C-alpha positions as CSV (number, residue, x, y, z in Angstrom):
1,M,0.1,-0.1,0.1
2,R,1.3,3.6,-0.5
3,W,1.3,5.3,2.8
4,Q,1.5,9.3,2.6
5,S,4.5,10.2,4.8
6,S,2.8,13.2,6.1
7,M,1.1,10.8,8.7
8,W,4.0,10.9,10.9
9,P,3.6,12.7,14.2
10,G,5.3,15.9,14.9
11,F,8.2,15.9,17.1
12,I,11.0,18.0,19.1
13,E,13.6,16.7,20.9
14,D,17.4,17.0,21.3
15,G,18.0,19.3,18.8
16,V,16.0,17.7,16.3
17,K,12.4,17.9,15.2
18,G,10.2,16.7,12.5
19,W,6.9,18.0,11.0
20,R,4.4,17.5,8.3
21,Q,4.1,19.6,5.7
22,G,2.1,19.2,3.0
23,V,2.3,15.5,1.7
24,G,5.9,15.4,3.0
25,F,7.1,15.0,6.4
26,H,10.4,17.0,7.1
27,I,13.3,16.0,9.6
28,R,15.7,18.6,10.8
29,I,18.8,18.6,12.8
30,D,19.7,21.8,14.7
31,E,22.5,20.4,17.1
32,L,24.9,17.7,17.4
33,I,25.0,15.6,20.4
34,P,27.1,17.5,22.6
35,G,30.7,16.5,22.5
36,S,30.7,15.0,19.6
37,D,30.2,15.5,15.5
38,W,26.9,13.9,14.9
39,N,23.4,13.6,15.2
40,L,20.6,11.6,14.0
41,A,16.8,10.8,13.8
42,M,14.4,7.6,13.4
43,A,10.8,7.9,12.3
44,P,10.1,4.4,12.8
45,H,6.7,2.5,12.5
46,W,6.3,-1.0,14.5
47,R,3.9,-3.1,12.4
48,P,6.0,-6.2,11.5
49,V,6.9,-6.3,7.5
50,A,7.4,-9.6,5.6
51,G,10.5,-11.2,5.6
52,N,10.2,-10.9,1.7
53,A,8.9,-7.4,0.8
54,S,9.4,-4.2,-1.8
55,L,10.0,-1.1,0.7
56,S,10.3,2.4,-1.1
57,V,10.1,6.1,0.1
58,N,10.7,9.6,-1.8
59,V,13.6,11.9,-0.1
60,Q,14.7,15.3,-1.1
61,I,17.8,16.8,1.0
62,V,16.9,20.3,1.2
63,E,19.7,21.5,3.3
64,S,22.9,20.1,4.7
65,A,25.5,22.3,5.9
66,G,27.5,19.2,6.7
67,F,27.5,15.8,5.4
68,S,24.1,14.0,5.8
69,D,22.5,10.9,4.8
70,A,18.8,10.3,4.3
71,C,17.9,6.8,4.8
72,L,15.6,3.8,3.8
73,V,15.1,1.2,6.7
74,S,14.3,-2.6,6.1
75,R,13.7,-5.0,8.6
76,L,14.1,-3.0,11.6
77,T,14.2,-4.3,15.0
78,M,14.8,-2.7,18.1
79,S,15.9,-4.2,21.8
80,F,17.9,-3.4,24.9
81,G,18.2,0.1,23.1
82,A,20.2,-1.6,19.8
83,V,18.7,-0.8,16.0
84,D,19.6,-3.3,14.0
85,G,18.5,-3.0,10.0
86,Y,19.4,-2.5,6.9
87,Y,20.1,0.6,5.3
88,L,20.1,2.5,2.3
89,C,21.1,5.6,2.4
90,L,21.2,8.9,-0.2
91,G,24.3,11.0,0.9
92,S,24.4,14.7,0.6
93,D,27.2,14.2,-2.0
94,G,24.9,12.6,-4.1
95,M,26.3,9.1,-3.6
96,V,24.5,5.7,-2.7
97,S,25.7,3.3,0.3
98,A,23.7,0.5,1.8
99,Y,24.8,-1.6,4.9
100,F,23.6,-3.8,7.7
101,A,23.9,-2.1,11.2
102,S,23.6,-2.4,15.0
103,V,23.1,1.0,16.5
104,S,23.1,1.8,20.2
105,C,22.3,4.8,21.7
106,P,24.7,7.1,21.9
107,G,27.1,6.0,19.0
108,G,27.5,2.8,19.3
109,W,27.9,1.1,16.0
110,D,28.5,-2.1,14.2
111,I,28.4,-1.8,10.4
112,E,28.9,-4.7,7.7
113,W,28.7,-2.7,4.5
114,L,26.5,-4.2,1.3
115,L,26.9,-1.3,-1.2
116,D,30.1,1.0,-1.1
117,F,29.2,4.6,-1.9
118,V,27.8,4.6,-5.2
119,E,27.6,6.9,-8.4
120,H,25.1,6.1,-10.8
121,D,23.9,8.3,-13.7
122,S,20.4,7.5,-12.2
123,I,20.7,9.5,-8.9
124,R,19.4,12.9,-9.6
125,P,20.4,16.3,-7.7
126,V,19.6,15.1,-4.0
127,E,17.3,18.6,-3.5
128,E,15.1,17.1,-6.3
129,I,13.3,13.9,-5.2
130,N,14.8,10.5,-5.5
131,T,13.2,6.9,-4.7
132,L,15.4,5.0,-2.4
133,K,13.8,1.2,-2.7
134,I,14.8,-2.2,-1.0
135,V,13.8,-5.3,-2.3
136,T,14.0,-8.5,0.1
137,S,13.8,-12.3,-0.7
138,G,15.2,-14.5,1.9
139,H,18.8,-13.4,2.7
140,H,18.8,-11.7,-0.7
141,L,18.6,-8.0,-0.9
142,W,18.1,-5.6,-3.9
143,F,18.9,-2.1,-4.0
144,Y,17.4,0.5,-6.2
145,V,17.4,4.4,-7.0
146,N,14.9,5.6,-9.1
147,D,13.6,2.2,-9.9
148,T,17.4,1.5,-11.2
149,L,19.0,-1.7,-9.6
150,I,22.3,0.0,-8.3
151,G,23.4,-3.0,-6.2
152,E,22.2,-6.7,-4.7
153,A,23.6,-8.5,-1.6
154,E,23.3,-11.7,0.2
155,H,23.6,-10.8,4.1
156,N,23.0,-13.6,6.9
157,G,20.8,-11.5,9.1
158,P,17.4,-10.9,10.4
159,L,14.5,-12.3,8.4
160,E,11.6,-9.7,9.0
161,G,11.1,-6.7,11.1
162,S,9.5,-3.2,10.2
163,S,10.7,-0.3,8.4
164,A,12.0,3.5,9.1
165,V,13.4,6.5,7.6
166,W,16.8,7.7,9.4
167,V,18.6,10.9,9.0
168,E,22.1,11.7,9.9
169,T,24.5,14.2,9.8
170,Y,28.0,15.0,10.2
171,D,30.3,17.7,11.4
172,D,27.8,20.7,11.0
173,V,24.2,21.8,11.2
174,P,21.7,21.7,10.2
175,A,20.4,19.2,8.1
176,E,16.4,18.8,6.7
177,I,15.4,15.8,4.8
178,V,11.9,15.6,3.4
179,F,10.8,11.9,3.1
180,H,7.4,11.5,1.0
181,K,4.9,8.3,0.0
182,M,6.5,5.0,1.8
183,T,5.1,2.0,-0.1
184,I,5.1,-1.3,1.6
185,H,4.1,-4.5,-0.2
186,D,4.7,-7.8,0.6
187,I,5.6,-9.7,-2.2
188,E,6.3,-13.3,-3.8
189,T,10.0,-14.3,-4.0
190,T,10.4,-13.6,-7.9
191,G,9.1,-10.0,-6.8
192,A,6.3,-10.3,-9.8
193,T,3.0,-9.7,-7.7
194,A,2.4,-7.9,-4.4
195,T,0.0,-7.8,-1.4
196,A,-0.4,-4.4,0.3
197,A,0.6,-4.8,4.1
198,V,-0.7,-2.9,6.8
199,V,1.1,0.4,8.0
200,D,0.6,2.2,11.3
201,E,1.7,5.5,12.5
202,P,4.9,5.7,13.8
203,D,6.6,6.7,16.8
204,Q,10.1,8.5,16.6
205,T,13.9,7.8,18.3
206,T,16.8,10.2,18.4
207,C,20.3,9.7,19.9
208,G,20.7,13.2,21.2
209,G,20.9,13.9,24.4
């Protein structure tokens, strides 16, 4: 089903805020974590998504004083303060990366790179709309930008979870990202057919403080 990102509830916390505007949802970071050179925000939803799924969202990076990432997260799990999942990210430099990460707040990262900073003709300027998509089937993942396959990987990670959008910024602020129209489908292993998944409104998480 197509889910209007503007359904996300607004928030203000630890130098980060999110708000609805038109059909999009804005996430803005105005402060770095004290004593560090970065900050992040996540807007997840907690409805489980089947392991075989197509997940996509439109993104625009409207402001980035330092280096920023706008990410789509699939098979998200959270426990004991850790955030695990598969991330497909568009950087403010116009490059795309993908990785599996276990993240604990604040600042504990364990990353396995699946797609390492790719440039591609299909990637539009970051201030325009780019569509990120992750397709999963078993332990195989496909990464798309604007419906063009950028890379794929096998990874022995979780086979189910939920989804999220994620913003992180380094070195300087502010950073502001707009997300439009998240689409989630449960799919057959061939990817040829899709059955809509039910999507609930999300909460949000930050690692500031």
